[in-house]
C-alpha positions, 0 to 999 in steps of 0.5 A: 436478495441483498438486505440493504438498509435504505436509510443509510449511505456508504461514505465513499470519498467522504472524509468529513466526519461531521457529514458522515455523523449528521448525514446518516452514513455507515461509520466504522467507530475508530474513536477509541484510538483517540483516547488511546493516543491523548493517554500516551502522548502528544506527537504523533506519526502515521504512515498509511497507503492512499485511501486508508481513511487518514483523512477522516481519522484526522478530521474525527480528532479535529472534531473531538478537540473542538468539543462537537460532542453531538457528533460522537453520540453512541460513539466510544468517545461520547463517555470517555472525553472531557466535553467540558473543554475545547482546543483550537485546531490548525489542520495543514493540507498538503493534498493539492498538487504542487509544482516546485518550492515556491508554489509549495511556499504559496500554499503553505502561506494560503493554509495559514491565511485562512486560520489567521482569518478564522481566529481573527488574528493579525498577520505578522510582519515579514509574513511572507517568511513562512516559518515565522508565519507559522510560528506566530500563528500557533503563538497568537492563538495560544495567547488570545485563547489561553489555551494550547493549539492541536496541529494535524497535518495531513498528507505531509509528503504529497508535495514531494511524491508529486515530484518523485521523478524530478529529484532536483525539484523533490530535493528542494521541496524536501528542504522547504518542508523540513524547515516547515516541520522543524518550526514546530520543536520549539513551540511544545509549551504552545501545542496540546497534540500534533498529529502528521500523516502521509503515505511514505516514511521518509527517514527522520534524518531528511525530513524530521531531524528537528522533530525528534519528539514524534512517535511513529506509530506506523508499525506499533501493533496497538495501532495496527487497525487505526485505519482500514476495517478489521473483519469484526468491523466489516461484519458488525457494521456492514453486516445487513449488506452481506449476503452469504458466507461465500460472498464474505470468503470472496470479499476477504480474498480480494480486499482483506490481508493488509498488516502493520504488525497486528490484525489484518484489515481491509482497505475501506475504498475497496469495501465501500465500492464493492458494496456499491457495485457488487463486483469484485473489480480492483477499486483501490488500485485503479485509482492510481498506480504511479509509473514511477513505481514501474520505474523503479522496478525496472531500473533496479531489475527486481525480480517480479516473483520475489513479490510473493515472499520477500524479507526485509528489516525495519531499516529498509522499511524506512530507507525511502528517501529521494536519493536512496529508494529501495523497491521493497520499501517503496512497495511496502509504503505504497501498499502493494506489499504488506507484512505477513510475518515477523521474526527476530535474527541476530538481534534484529527484527526482520519482516516477511513481506508479500502482496496483501490480497488477490487484488493487488497481486492481479493488478500489479502483474496485469499492469507490468505484463502490459508494460512487458507486452507493449500495450493493453491489448497485446497483453489481453491477446497473450492472456487469452491464449495462455488461458486456453493452453491451461483450459484445454491441458494443452501442454504441447502448445507451451513451448511455441507460446513462450518462444513467441513471448519471449521474443516480443518481451523487451529485455531492458528489464533484465539487461544483466540477467537475461541468461539466467532463469530470472528473465524467463521465470519473470515473464511466465510468472507476470502473464500467469498472474495477469491472467488470474491463473493461480500460480506460486513463485519460489514455492517452497518444499521440503527439498528445495525451491520450486521455480513456479507452481501453477495450480488450475482446476485440481491440477498441479503443473510444477515448472523448473527453469535452465538456461543453456544447460541443466536437467530441470525434469530430473531435479523435479523428480530427484527432489520430489518437489510434487510431494506436497501436491500429492492431494491433487487429482493430476500432477505434471513436471515441466522441465524447460531449458532455454538457449540464452543466445537465441532466447528460445526453448531448446528443451522441453519435457513434460511428465505426468506424476499422477 
């Protein structure tokens, strides 16, 4: 029986700090980060994937600067903040969808109008000039209260991302936003604190070129857990809802694993939904996987098994812009890849990226497999067949299964590379992962890289693909790819040669190693 505290509620979808603190919700104390931010500077930028608690953190900052001490009882900031003084706060929220630059300007003016009314200020002449209105709002607040203004911007990039599939509109919106953010730079004397958050990390030259005082803390180790739950926070805050060590371990496998050069964190949305529903489901993933992401992977003909382990630099991770979108940067910034390791080579920082957890690995490949198969129902039929082959150990059925699979998968994903192993490995890999089977792509051994390794019910299957010619089974045996799996009960080496003209298997060999 779960030991549930019936007096506390799970803050699913709640981004109001005041509501959480006054209506008896669970809350993970992140207020020590606010103190650290103030002590270290005044202008900050933070990028995190959707539903990671950015809006709640901004609202917490807002309540602190407004001097609402009663909301911080028993939190870190209660005794580490000067509650004798408060500051006026402007919070600009770009979460509502916009359709063009004129629509964006209207929404900016609506945001500003709210604060002109809130602070009982006269609207300036030329009010429709959104840059001038923004500047005048900050200056008038400062003059009226003789206090610097706190500026918080939530989802700064959403207007661009909403239109990313229409580059012409996205470019106009980017220029409108760029002009808006550049208004901040000369207002330094009027501003106490500025914090901007979003999903993507657009290159500074394209969006923040006039705001060079922003400190980007996206990959700062000391702020790596500013959003998301650490394992300690999971146990200390929600411990009364956790039933066993086995459950905790499975929660880790499914939802932990996000890293921004520091301690691993869980996606808060996943944790809260799991604790409510008690089922291991892709809660975060299902809230919106952009079709645009799939289109980029297809257009770039990205080698999907490479998602297991891909290398990147800090420059590449920042290279997200309308005219220049790299799959690795897009996948990282949207939360489908995370940093697993980092090292320095030739005086440059390099990052090793991979899936953060089981939820993302399975769900992303499920989406891809549905695209490959043409529909979800077709994908499910293929998954059932594939699962049955490994359940029953009927490897002799694999050639026929793979021939049918290759025949029905559209080749536009790899129009230039279908004659290479990449296409065939990708198709097989995507369906294995989508089925929930444990598969490792580009599996590293001491003598080379294994194309695919399937680990299923204490049996290791070592796959090597060749196209038109080659001796894959001999390669496995000669290089002893299987040696790292000798502790498994059974080991099979499987060599597959595909004919590129017919797109079918012309040689299939199985050898039992153990």
